[in-house]
C-alpha positions in Angstrom: 6.7 -15.5 -24.0 9.5 -13.0 -24.0 13.0 -14.2 -23.3 15.7 -11.9 -21.9 18.6 -11.0 -24.2 22.1 -10.2 -22.9 21.3 -6.6 -22.3 18.0 -7.4 -20.4 19.9 -9.9 -18.1 22.9 -7.5 -17.5 20.5 -4.7 -16.5 18.6 -7.0 -14.0 22.0 -8.4 -12.7 23.5 -5.1 -12.1 20.4 -3.8 -10.5 20.6 -6.6 -7.8 24.2 -5.8 -7.0 23.4 -2.2 -6.7 20.7 -2.9 -4.3 22.8 -5.4 -2.3 25.4 -2.5 -1.7 22.5 -0.2 -0.8 21.3 -2.7 1.9 24.6 -3.3 3.2 25.3 0.5 3.5 21.9 0.9 5.3 22.4 -1.9 7.8 25.9 -0.6 8.5 24.5 2.8 9.3 26.2 4.5 6.4 22.8 5.2 4.6 20.1 7.3 6.2 16.6 5.8 6.5 14.9 8.4 4.4 17.5 7.9 1.5 17.2 4.1 1.8 13.3 4.4 1.7 13.4 5.6 -1.9 16.0 3.0 -2.8 14.1 0.0 -1.4 10.8 1.2 -3.0 12.5 1.2 -6.3 13.2 -2.4 -5.7 9.7 -3.4 -4.5 10.4 -3.5 -0.9 7.7 -2.1 1.6 7.6 -2.3 5.4 4.2 -3.5 6.4 2.5 -4.0 9.8 4.5 -7.0 11.0 7.5 -7.3 8.4 8.9 -6.1 5.2 6.9 -7.0 2.0 8.6 -7.8 -1.3 6.4 -7.4 -4.6 7.8 -9.3 -7.4 7.0 -8.3 -11.0 5.2 -10.6 -13.2 4.9 -8.5 -16.4 1.4 -8.8 -17.8 0.7 -11.8 -15.6 2.7 -14.3 -17.8 5.0 -16.8 -16.1 6.7 -20.1 -17.2 7.0 -23.1 -15.1 10.7 -22.5 -14.1 9.7 -19.0 -12.8 6.8 -20.4 -10.7 9.0 -23.0 -9.3 11.6 -20.3 -8.5 8.9 -18.3 -6.7 7.9 -21.6 -4.7 11.6 -22.1 -3.9 12.0 -18.5 -2.6 8.8 -18.5 -0.6 9.9 -21.7 1.1 13.6 -20.5 1.6 13.2 -16.9 2.6 9.5 -16.6 3.7 6.9 -18.7 5.4 6.2 -21.1 2.6 3.6 -19.1 0.5 3.1 -16.1 -1.7 0.1 -13.8 -2.4 -0.9 -12.9 -5.9 -2.3 -9.4 -6.4 -4.8 -7.6 -8.5 -2.0 -6.4 -10.7 -0.9 -10.0 -11.3 2.2 -9.7 -9.3 3.4 -11.9 -6.4 4.0 -10.6 -2.8 6.1 -12.2 -0.2 4.8 -11.1 3.3 7.6 -12.2 5.5 11.1 -11.6 4.1 14.1 -10.5 6.0 15.3 -7.1 5.0 18.9 -8.3 5.0 18.0 -11.3 2.7 16.1 -9.5 0.0 19.3 -9.0 -2.1 19.7 -12.8 -2.1 15.9 -13.1 -3.1 16.4 -10.7 -6.0 19.6 -12.5 -7.1 17.7 -15.9 -7.2 14.7 -14.2 -9.1 17.2 -12.8 -11.6 18.2 -16.5 -12.4 14.8 -17.0 -14.0 14.4 -13.6 -15.5 12.3 -12.2 -12.6 12.7 -9.0 -10.6 11.1 -6.4 -8.5 11.8 -3.4 -10.5 9.2 -0.7 -10.4 6.6 -2.7 -8.5 6.4 0.3 -6.1 7.3 4.0 -6.2 6.1 7.0 -8.3 6.9 5.3 -11.6 5.2 3.2 -14.4 4.1 0.0 -12.7 3.4 -3.5 -14.2 1.3 -3.1 -17.4 -1.5 -5.7 -17.2 -3.8 -7.3 -19.8 -6.5 -9.9 -20.5 -5.7 -13.2 -19.0 -7.3 -14.8 -22.1 -5.1 -12.9 -24.5 -4.0 -15.0 -27.4 -6.6 -17.7 -26.9 -9.8 -15.6 -27.0 -11.8 -16.1 -30.2 -13.1 -12.5 -30.0 -10.1 -10.7 -29.8 -8.7 -8.4 -32.7 -5.1 -9.1 -31.9 -3.0 -10.5 -29.1 -2.3 -7.5 -26.7 0.8 -9.2 -25.0 3.4 -8.0 -27.4 2.3 -4.3 -27.0 2.6 -5.0 -23.1 6.1 -6.1 -23.7 6.9 -3.2 -25.9 5.6 -0.9 -23.1 7.5 -2.8 -20.5 10.8 -2.3 -22.3 10.1 1.3 -22.9 9.1 2.1 -19.4 11.4 0.1 -17.5 13.9 2.6 -15.8 12.8 5.3 -18.1 15.1 8.3 -16.8 12.5 10.9 -17.3 9.7 8.9 -15.5 11.5 7.7 -12.6 9.8 10.3 -10.3 6.4 10.9 -11.4 3.9 12.9 -9.1 2.4 9.5 -8.3 2.3 5.8 -9.5 1.2 5.1 -12.8 -0.7 2.1 -14.3 -1.4 1.0 -17.9 -3.7 -1.7 -19.1 -4.2 -3.1 -22.7 -7.0 -5.3 -24.0 -7.1 -7.1 -27.4 -10.8 -6.9 -28.3 -14.4 -5.8 -27.6 -14.4 -7.5 -24.1 -12.5 -5.9 -21.2 -11.1 -8.4 -18.6 -8.3 -6.1 -17.6 -10.3 -3.3 -15.8 -8.7 -0.9 -18.3 -11.3 1.9 -17.8 -10.0 2.4 -14.2 -6.3 2.6 -15.2 -4.3 5.8 -15.6 -4.2 4.9 -19.3 -6.5 2.2 -20.9 -5.3 0.9 -24.2 -8.0 -0.9 -26.4 -7.0 -2.7 -29.7 -9.5 -1.7 -32.3 -10.1 -1.7 -36.1 -10.9 1.6 -37.7 -13.3 2.0 -40.8 -10.4 1.4 -43.3 -9.6 -1.9 -41.6 -6.4 -0.7 -40.0 -5.7 -2.0 -36.4 -4.7 0.4 -33.7 -5.5 1.6 -30.2 -8.4 3.6 -28.6 -6.7 5.5 -25.8 -8.5 6.2 -22.4 -6.8 8.5 -19.8 -7.6 9.5 -16.2 -9.2 6.4 -14.9 -8.5 5.2 -11.3 -9.9 4.2 -8.1 -8.8 5.0 -4.5 -10.1 8.1 -2.8 -11.4 9.6 -6.0 -12.7 6.8 -8.2 -13.0 7.8 -11.9 -13.8 6.1 -15.2 -11.2 6.9 -17.8 -12.1 9.3 -20.8 -11.3 8.8 -24.3 -8.4 11.0 -25.4 -7.9 9.3 -28.9 -10.4 7.3 -30.8 -7.7 5.7 -33.1 -4.0 5.6 -32.5 -1.9 3.9 -35.3 0.3 1.1 -33.8 3.6 2.8 -34.9 2.7 5.8 -32.6 2.1 3.9 -29.5 5.2 4.8 -27.6 5.3 8.5 -28.8 1.7 9.0 -27.5 2.2 7.4 -24.3 5.4 9.6 -23.9 3.3 12.7 -24.6 0.6 11.9 -22.1 3.0 11.2 -19.4 5.1 14.2 -20.2 2.1 16.4 -19.8 1.2 14.7 -16.5 4.9 14.8 -15.2 5.0 18.5 -15.9 1.5 19.5 -14.7 0.5 16.8 -12.0 0.4 18.1 -8.4 3.3 17.3 -6.2 2.1 19.2 -3.1 -0.5 16.7 -2.1 -0.4 13.0 -2.7 -4.0 12.6 -2.6 -4.3 14.9 -5.7 -1.3 13.8 -7.5 -2.8 11.1 -9.8 -3.4 11.9 -13.5 -7.1 11.3 -12.9 -7.1 14.6 -10.8 -5.2 16.6 -13.4 -7.6 15.5 -16.3 -10.5 16.4 -14.0 -9.1 19.7 -13.3 -8.1 20.7 -16.7 -10.9 18.9 -18.5 -10.3 16.3 -21.1 -10.3 18.8 -24.0 -7.6 21.0 -22.6 -5.6 17.8 -21.5 -6.0 16.5 -25.1 -4.8 19.8 -26.5 -1.6 19.7 -24.4 -1.0 16.1 -25.3 -1.4 16.6 -29.1 1.0 19.6 -28.9 3.7 17.5 -27.1 3.1 14.6 -29.4 3.7 16.7 -32.4 7.1 17.4 -31.1 8.1 13.7 -30.8 5.8 11.8 -33.0 8.5 11.3 -35.7 11.2 10.7 -33.3 13.1 7.5 -32.4 10.1 6.5 -30.5 8.3 5.6 -33.8 7.6 2.0 -33.7 8.6 0.1 -37.0 6.7 -2.8 -38.0 9.8 -4.9 -37.9 10.1 -4.1 -34.1 6.4 -5.0 -33.6 6.9 -8.3 -35.5 10.1 -9.0 -33.7 8.2 -8.9 -30.3 5.1 -10.6 -31.7 7.4 -13.6 -32.5 7.9 -14.2 -28.8 4.0 -14.7 -28.5 3.2 -16.9 -31.5 0.5 -19.5 -31.2 1.6 -22.8 -30.0 1.6 -25.9 -32.3 -1.7 -27.2 -31.2 -2.6 -30.8 -31.7 -4.9 -30.9 -34.8 -6.2 -34.2 -33.8 -7.4 -33.0 -30.4 -11.1 -34.1 -30.1 -13.8 -31.7 -29.0 -15.8 -34.6 -27.8 -13.0 -36.4 -25.8 -14.3 -35.2 -22.6 -18.0 -35.8 -23.0 -18.2 -39.2 -21.6 -16.2 -38.2 -18.4 -18.5 -35.3 -17.8 -21.5 -37.6 -18.0 -19.9 -40.1 -15.5 -18.5 -37.7 -12.8 -20.6 -35.0 -11.5 -17.9 -33.4 -9.4 -15.7 -33.1 -12.7 -18.6 -31.9 -14.6 -19.3 -29.0 -12.1 -15.6 -28.0 -12.1 -15.5 -28.0 -16.0 -18.7 -25.8 -16.2 -17.4 -23.2 -13.6 -13.5 -23.3 -13.8 -12.9 -23.8 -17.5 -13.4 -21.5 -20.4 -13.7 -21.9 -24.2 -10.5 -21.8 -26.2 -10.4 -20.5 -30.0 -8.8 -23.8 -30.8 -10.9 -26.9 -31.3 -10.2 -29.6 -28.9 -8.7 -27.2 -26.1 -10.0 -25.5 -23.0 -8.8 -22.7 -20.7 -8.5 -23.8 -17.1 -8.8 -21.2 -14.2 -7.0 -22.4 -11.2 -9.0 -21.2 -8.2 -6.9 -19.3 -5.5 -10.0 -19.0 -3.5 -10.3 -22.2 -1.4 -12.8 -22.4 1.4 -11.6 -20.4 4.4 -8.2 -19.6 2.9 -7.1 -15.9 2.1 -7.9 -15.1 -1.6 -4.9 -15.0 -3.8 -2.5 -17.0 -1.4 -0.5 -20.0 -2.8 1.7 -22.4 -0.9 5.1 -23.3 -2.3 3.7 -26.9 -2.8 0.7 -25.6 -4.8 3.0 -23.4 -6.9 5.0 -26.5 -7.7 2.0 -28.6 -8.6 0.7 -26.0 -10.9 4.2 -25.6 -12.5 4.1 -29.4 -13.1 0.7 -29.2 -14.7 1.7 -26.3 -17.0 4.7 -28.4 -18.1 2.7 -31.5 -18.8 -0.4 -30.0 -20.2 -0.2 -26.4 -21.1 3.1 -25.6 -22.9 4.8 -24.7 -19.6 3.1 -21.4 -19.2 0.9 -19.9 -16.4 -1.0 -16.7 -16.3 -2.2 -14.4 -13.4 -5.6 -12.7 -13.5 -6.5 -9.4 -12.1 -9.0 -11.0 -9.7 -6.3 -13.2 -8.1 -6.5 -16.5 -9.7 -4.2 -18.4 -12.2 -4.9 -19.7 -15.6 -3.5 -22.7 -17.7 -4.4 -21.4 -21.0 -3.9 -24.2 -23.4 -5.2 -27.6 -21.9 -6.4 -30.4 -24.3 -9.9 -31.4 -23.3 -8.8 -35.1 -23.2 -6.3 -33.8 -20.3 -8.8 -32.0 -18.4 -9.6 -34.9 -16.0 -6.1 -35.4 -15.0 -5.5 -31.7 -14.5 -8.6 -31.6 -12.4 -7.5 -34.3 -10.1 -4.2 -32.9 -9.4 -5.7 -29.4 -8.6 -8.4 -31.0 -6.4 -5.6 -32.9 -4.5 -3.9 -29.5 -4.0 -7.1 -27.6 -3.0 -6.9 -25.5 -6.2 -10.1 -26.8 -7.7 -12.9 -25.2 -5.8 -15.6 -24.8 -8.6 -16.3 -21.3 -7.7 -15.2 -19.1 -10.5 -17.5 -16.2 -11.2 -19.5 -16.8 -8.1 -19.8 -14.8 -4.9 -17.0 -17.1 -3.3 -14.6 -16.0 -6.0 -13.9 -12.9 -3.9 -11.2 -10.4 -4.7 -9.7 -9.5 -1.4 -6.7 -7.5 -0.3 -4.7 -8.7 2.8 -6.2 -5.8 4.8 -5.4 -5.0 8.3 -3.8 -8.4 9.0 -0.7 -7.3 7.1 -1.0 -4.0 5.4 0.1 -0.8 7.3 -2.2 1.4 5.4 -5.3 -0.7 6.0 -8.3 0.7 8.1 -9.7 -2.7 8.8 -9.3 -6.4 8.6 -10.5 -8.3 5.6 -9.5 -12.0 6.0 -11.7 -12.8 8.9 -14.7 -11.1 7.4 -14.1 -12.9 4.1 -14.1 -16.1 6.1 -17.5 -15.2 7.6 -18.9 -14.5 4.2 -17.6 -18.0 3.0 -19.2 -19.6 6.0 -22.5 -17.9 5.4 -22.5 -18.7 1.7 -21.0 -22.2 1.8 -23.6 -23.9 -0.5 -22.3 -23.8 -3.8 -25.6 -24.8 -5.5 -27.0 -21.6 -4.0 -24.2 -19.7 -5.4 -24.7 -21.1 -8.9 -28.2 -20.2 -8.7 -27.2 -16.6 -8.0 -25.1 -16.6 -11.1 -22.1 -14.5 -11.7 -21.5 -11.9 -9.1 -18.3 -10.0 -8.5 -17.5 -9.3 -4.9 -14.5 -7.0 -4.3 -13.3 -6.3 -0.7 -10.7 -3.7 0.3 -9.2 -2.9 3.5 -8.9 0.9 3.0 -9.7 3.6 0.5 -6.6 2.7 -1.6 -8.8 0.3 -3.2 -6.2 -2.5 -3.9 -9.0 -5.0 -4.3 -11.0 -2.7 -6.6 -14.1 -2.4 -4.5 -15.5 0.5 -6.4 -16.0 -1.7 -9.4 -17.2 -4.8 -7.8 -20.8 -5.8 -8.6 -21.0 -5.8 -4.6 -18.0 -3.9 -2.9 -16.9 -3.9 0.6 -14.6 -1.1 2.1 -13.1 -1.4 5.5 -13.3 1.8 7.6 -12.1 2.6 11.1 -14.6 3.9 13.5 -12.8 4.9 16.8 -10.5 1.9 16.6 -13.2 -0.5 15.5 -13.6 -2.2 12.1 -16.6 -1.2 10.1 -17.5 -2.0 6.4 -19.2 0.1 3.9 -21.1 -1.6 1.2 -21.4 -0.5 -2.4 -23.7 -2.0 -5.2 -23.5 -1.7 -9.0 -20.0 -1.5 -9.8 -18.5 -3.3 -12.8 -15.0 -3.5 -14.3 -15.8 -4.8 -17.9 -16.4 -2.9 -21.0 -19.4 -1.2 -19.4 -17.4 0.1 -16.4 -19.2 1.7 -13.7 -18.6 2.8 -10.0 -20.7 1.2 -7.3 -23.1 3.3 -5.1 -23.1 3.3 -1.5 -25.9 1.2 0.2 -26.0 2.8 3.4 -24.1 3.4 6.6 -21.2 1.2 7.4 -21.9 -2.1 9.3 -19.9 -4.1 11.7 -18.0 -7.2 10.8 -20.7 -9.4 12.4 -23.4 -7.8 10.4 -21.7 -8.0 7.0 -22.8 -11.5 5.9 -26.5 -10.8 7.1 -26.6 -7.6 5.0 -25.1 -9.5 2.0 -27.8 -12.0 2.3 -30.4 -9.3 2.5 -29.0 -7.8 -0.8 -29.0 -11.1 -2.5 -32.6 -11.8 -1.4 -33.7 -8.5 -3.1 -31.9 -9.6 -6.2 -33.6 -13.0 -6.2 -37.0 -11.4 -5.6 -36.8 -9.0 -8.5 -34.6 -10.7 -11.1 -36.2 -11.8 -14.4 -35.4 -15.2 -15.7 -31.7 -15.6 -16.6 -30.8 -11.9 -15.5 -27.6 -11.4 -13.7 -27.1 -9.5 -10.5 -25.6 -6.4 -12.3 -28.3 -6.3 -14.9 -31.1 -6.6 -12.2 -29.2 -3.7 -10.3 -29.2 -1.6 -13.4 -32.8 -2.1 -14.1 -34.4 -1.7 -10.5 -31.8 0.8 -9.2 -30.1 1.4 -5.8 -33.3 2.7 -4.2 -35.1 -0.7 -4.3 -32.3 -2.5 -2.6 -32.1 0.4 0.1 -35.8 0.1 0.9 -35.6 -3.8 1.2 -32.3 -4.3 2.8 -32.8 -1.8 5.8 -29.2 -2.1 6.9 -28.6 -1.2 10.5 -27.7 2.5 10.7 -24.9 3.4 13.1 
């Protein structure tokens, strides 16, 4: 993974000291609240319902064991002993003291972590496929390009105050595990007819109040033009995006208002002015960054059949293996998904002790690296099959081995009204109700892969619009209600969910979900997934059979 040089480290250290002085001045009454607001947002600090919340950047979801241990230490020393992994693969601390945040940032800087640009109207954390580099189907590892984008966008002087926040996702092949089509910019590594590798570029995707699937702005972009083309897009947005209405300020609104053809015309004109500037990416720079992501020295003697006997002898281990591990491109290895969705615990939460346990596992069995996923789990990407039993036992001892990956119980859930000041409704207690209703894992395995995404408000932090089943919290006269959508997906066939009916109460949510699932079971063909059945029979069949209570 990328390692800071002296310039990187100096920049982060100086940023910490700047913010330390800003915090001191604010607490001393020398800095007005409105001025401090912008400064703290630049450093990832929000004020939530009960306390400040600090969002720590984890670029493209990649950490080493020392960084995860530091996060565990910070959570224990400065918070309440846990952190929350988000859909942007960052980590949030929900209870830091405002006056101690500079100390937290200083400790994070010791291990090349920071909170720069995790909030505010700027270019946020670039995200990617959690199987990058180990997926047999990818054309090229997307992580070096995420790092190049990170270096270009961090503290970019022209893009520090965009009309609204801006998000970029990069994928390395035909499968999309990064929800790239609902980002402001989606980059897909592709190969053209001549065999050259470059990028398909999508623009104007996003969720929130106005969910939109991104539109192709360029079919093929050469690698060397990556930064200049991104700069051209964001310049056009920065100059033309609305600043009078924050709900209409995202690039998706601009692209819709202009039309993709007119927007493309403006971008191409801007790009022509800067394409051959210092933004041109030489192959030497691409290679330099790629060297930080070279494949590990895998054990050529690792046996594919090393785990077969253990799987036959231990049913619990076999079930975990089938649900929570994924094929690896190297023979004798497997990708382990660490479930952060234990029974009746908040999705994405992780205690300090759990972080330390996973850091130990990464050092012992996965080259010291850990990855976050955009659906709030972690990944140990390079585990020998012969080590899987030992890894499973440690994960099980730390309540991190619930064999639920890809099932209904692998819910993506934002913290909702229990923490967030923007939320319209609580999510955690309702997620517990769903878990209690669908506790039987054998039943969930029979249902097959289903993505359930649950947001506490229209801001859609849990991406409910693109869940196969989506839940949205709404406020009705001070009471929590929940709108249900069906048919969304965030993969390469991205689609927005359709509203099933009127919102239902918290008590009704599990029962309505049960009716939805019964319709699926009744109408599915053999081996057909929920989303495929939905696309075949349509929303009307679910509406007719569910008969959700109207209010």
